[in-house]
RODO-2510 file (C-alpha; in nm, 4 decimals, decimal comma):
residues 167
     n   res          X          Y          Z
     1     m     1,9358    -0,1566    -0,4097
     2     f     2,2161    -0,2013    -0,6602
     3     s     2,2676     0,1719    -0,6611
     4     k     2,3259     0,1533    -0,2863
     5     s     2,5960    -0,1079    -0,3335
     6     k     2,7513     0,1197    -0,5951
     7     t     2,7500     0,4002    -0,3425
     8     t     2,9319     0,1684    -0,1047
     9     e     3,1992     0,1025    -0,3684
    10     p     3,3503     0,4500    -0,3129
    11     a     3,3878     0,3512     0,0533
    12     p     3,6683     0,1051    -0,0359
    13     k     3,8678     0,4035    -0,1632
    14     p     4,0293     0,4274     0,1823
    15     a     4,1729     0,0809     0,1059
    16     p     4,3872     0,2310    -0,1737
    17     l     4,4932     0,4878     0,0850
    18     a     4,6347     0,1914     0,2761
    19     d     4,8300     0,1240    -0,0414
    20     s     4,9592     0,4816    -0,0273
    21     p     5,3120     0,3751    -0,1318
    22     k     5,1659     0,3472    -0,4842
    23     p     5,0479     0,7003    -0,5637
    24     a     5,0710     0,6222    -0,9368
    25     s     4,7701     0,3897    -0,8980
    26     a     4,5808     0,6715    -0,7301
    27     a     4,6734     0,9004    -1,0214
    28     t     4,4566     0,6884    -1,2533
    29     p     4,1202     0,6845    -1,0734
    30     s     3,9392     0,7175    -1,4084
    31     a     3,9505     0,3387    -1,4438
    32     g     3,7068     0,2759    -1,1569
    33     s     3,6734    -0,0921    -1,2402
    34     a     4,0516    -0,1304    -1,2504
    35     a     4,0769     0,0417    -0,9138
    36     s     3,8223    -0,2025    -0,7712
    37     a     4,0339    -0,5013    -0,8842
    38     p     4,3200    -0,4202    -0,6418
    39     t     4,0659    -0,3622    -0,3626
    40     p     3,9642    -0,7334    -0,3465
    41     a     4,3335    -0,8219    -0,3410
    42     a     4,3708    -0,5946    -0,0376
    43     a     4,0640    -0,7522     0,1230
    44     p     4,1208    -1,0387     0,3670
    45     k     4,1772    -1,3698     0,1942
    46     p     3,9195    -1,6409     0,2474
    47     k     4,0228    -1,8934     0,5078
    48     a     4,1996    -2,1906     0,3549
    49     s     4,0851    -2,5414     0,4292
    50     p     4,2947    -2,7318     0,6845
    51     s     4,5940    -2,9381     0,5810
    52     v     4,5125    -3,3043     0,6371
    53     i     4,7543    -3,5798     0,7338
    54     s     4,5528    -3,8882     0,6396
    55     t     4,5451    -4,2226     0,8240
    56     d     4,7889    -4,3939     0,5857
    57     l     5,0565    -4,1227     0,6199
    58     k     5,3518    -4,1476     0,8586
    59     l     5,5514    -3,8279     0,8845
    60     t     5,8847    -3,7644     1,0538
    61     g     5,9738    -3,3994     1,1020
    62     n     5,8324    -3,0717     1,2271
    63     l     5,5240    -2,9069     1,0787
    64     t     5,4724    -2,5298     1,0827
    65     t     5,1835    -2,3304     0,9377
    66     d     4,9770    -2,0208     1,0071
    67     g     4,6684    -2,2203     0,9099
    68     d     4,4956    -2,5303     1,0418
    69     i     4,6142    -2,8911     1,0516
    70     q     4,4023    -3,2021     1,0901
    71     v     4,6022    -3,5130     1,1765
    72     e     4,4644    -3,8621     1,1248
    73     g     4,7976    -4,0402     1,0655
    74     q     5,1251    -4,0600     1,2592
    75     i     5,3703    -3,7764     1,3201
    76     q     5,7066    -3,7863     1,4924
    77     g     5,7938    -3,4229     1,5395
    78     d     5,6613    -3,0908     1,6615
    79     i     5,3545    -2,9145     1,5236
    80     r     5,2997    -2,5360     1,5163
    81     a     4,9718    -2,4056     1,3746
    82     h     4,6674    -2,1900     1,4379
    83     l     4,4335    -2,4869     1,4948
    84     v     4,5434    -2,8477     1,5413
    85     t     4,2861    -3,1246     1,5387
    86     v     4,4201    -3,4640     1,6414
    87     g     4,1873    -3,7284     1,4979
    88     e     4,0910    -4,0524     1,6742
    89     t     4,3342    -4,2588     1,4646
    90     a     4,6224    -4,0121     1,5031
    91     v     4,9410    -4,0727     1,7010
    92     i     5,1667    -3,7722     1,7570
    93     s     5,5060    -3,7972     1,9265
    94     g     5,6209    -3,4408     1,9820
    95     e     5,5117    -3,1012     2,1038
    96     i     5,1932    -2,9377     1,9777
    97     m     5,1737    -2,5590     1,9925
    98     a     4,8653    -2,3784     1,8601
    99     d     4,5994    -2,1241     1,9446
   100     d     4,3334    -2,3975     1,9472
   101     i     4,4015    -2,7667     2,0032
   102     v     4,1376    -3,0411     1,9926
   103     v     4,2583    -3,3917     2,0785
   104     h     4,0569    -3,6994     1,9876
   105     g     4,3574    -3,9326     1,9460
   106     h     4,6945    -4,0077     2,1066
   107     v     4,9595    -3,7450     2,1876
   108     k     5,2975    -3,8254     2,3455
   109     g     5,4514    -3,4902     2,4280
   110     r     5,3825    -3,1415     2,5545
   111     v     5,0662    -2,9620     2,4494
   112     r     5,0764    -2,5788     2,4511
   113     g     4,7673    -2,3881     2,3492
   114     i     4,5439    -2,0985     2,4322
   115     k     4,2364    -2,3243     2,4120
   116     v     4,2945    -2,6959     2,4685
   117     r     4,0173    -2,9544     2,4519
   118     l     4,0553    -3,3253     2,5260
   119     t     3,7565    -3,5256     2,4073
   120     s     3,6428    -3,8527     2,5591
   121     s     3,8579    -4,0545     2,3162
   122     a     4,1755    -3,8490     2,3830
   123     r     4,4936    -3,9994     2,5216
   124     v     4,7644    -3,7520     2,6223
   125     e     5,0971    -3,8449     2,7794
   126     g     5,2693    -3,5173     2,8568
   127     d     5,2289    -3,1770     3,0137
   128     i     4,9577    -2,9358     2,9078
   129     i     5,0195    -2,5609     2,9237
   130     h     4,7032    -2,3646     2,8460
   131     k     4,4974    -2,0535     2,8992
   132     t     4,1664    -2,2422     2,8952
   133     i     4,1165    -2,6186     2,9045
   134     a     3,8280    -2,8615     2,8743
   135     i     3,8655    -3,2305     2,9516
   136     e     3,5687    -3,4519     2,8716
   137     s     3,4783    -3,7507     3,0829
   138     g     3,6619    -4,0595     2,9590
   139     a     3,9733    -3,8765     2,8378
   140     h     4,3025    -4,0368     2,9443
   141     f     4,5683    -3,7936     3,0625
   142     e     4,9070    -3,8497     3,2251
   143     g     5,1096    -3,5402     3,3034
   144     s     5,0724    -3,1998     3,4599
   145     v     4,8417    -2,9147     3,3761
   146     q     4,9656    -2,5591     3,4037
   147     r     4,7709    -2,2425     3,3301
   148     a     4,9602    -1,9579     3,1648
   149     e     4,8292    -1,6229     3,0470
   150     d     5,0221    -1,6652     2,7203
   151     p     5,1115    -2,0335     2,6858
   152     l     5,2565    -1,9877     2,3378
   153     k     5,5278    -1,7458     2,4510
   154     s     5,6134    -1,8660     2,7972
   155     e     5,8519    -2,1559     2,8312
   156     g     5,6878    -2,2968     3,1405
   157     r     5,8480    -2,2936     3,4834
   158     e     6,1643    -2,4759     3,3871
   159     p     6,4649    -2,2507     3,4555
   160     k     6,6890    -2,1845     3,1608
   161     p     7,0640    -2,2174     3,2126
   162     v     7,2386    -1,8848     3,2357
   163     a     7,5908    -1,8595     3,1029
   164     r     7,8118    -1,6302     3,3110
   165     s     8,1737    -1,5439     3,2730
   166     e     8,3356    -1,3706     3,5628
   167     s     8,7040    -1,2839     3,5898
***
């Protein structure tokens, strides 16, 4: 069985082909164990744990990450992330934009996400722009709901001012 896993080790050799800008590394294939060390570096990184804003933290400013954010405290500002979880004790005043948004707490502002879920303890005061939405019984929501094929790129239906100069 271990010999089979060793036979699968040559399969990662196409990964160094992805690193083709470094032909000098390919020139030293005799160090098979050294060649396998860069392969894990080229492998996808394990998913990081979410950043947590705890209940005793009050933050003023915008947050941006490619990862996940879990908010339990208070934020005055916009949030951009892959996944935003708004805890039951959280209060957010600003726009939330993420692929996935789960709201358990209070949001005052626009919510823009591909998947938006308001749980029974959620309180949202603002517009929701989504691709898919789920609102549990008991959730409090004041605002409009608009479906968009790509809610993260579209700016909604508000017209943007156009500057023209004509002579």
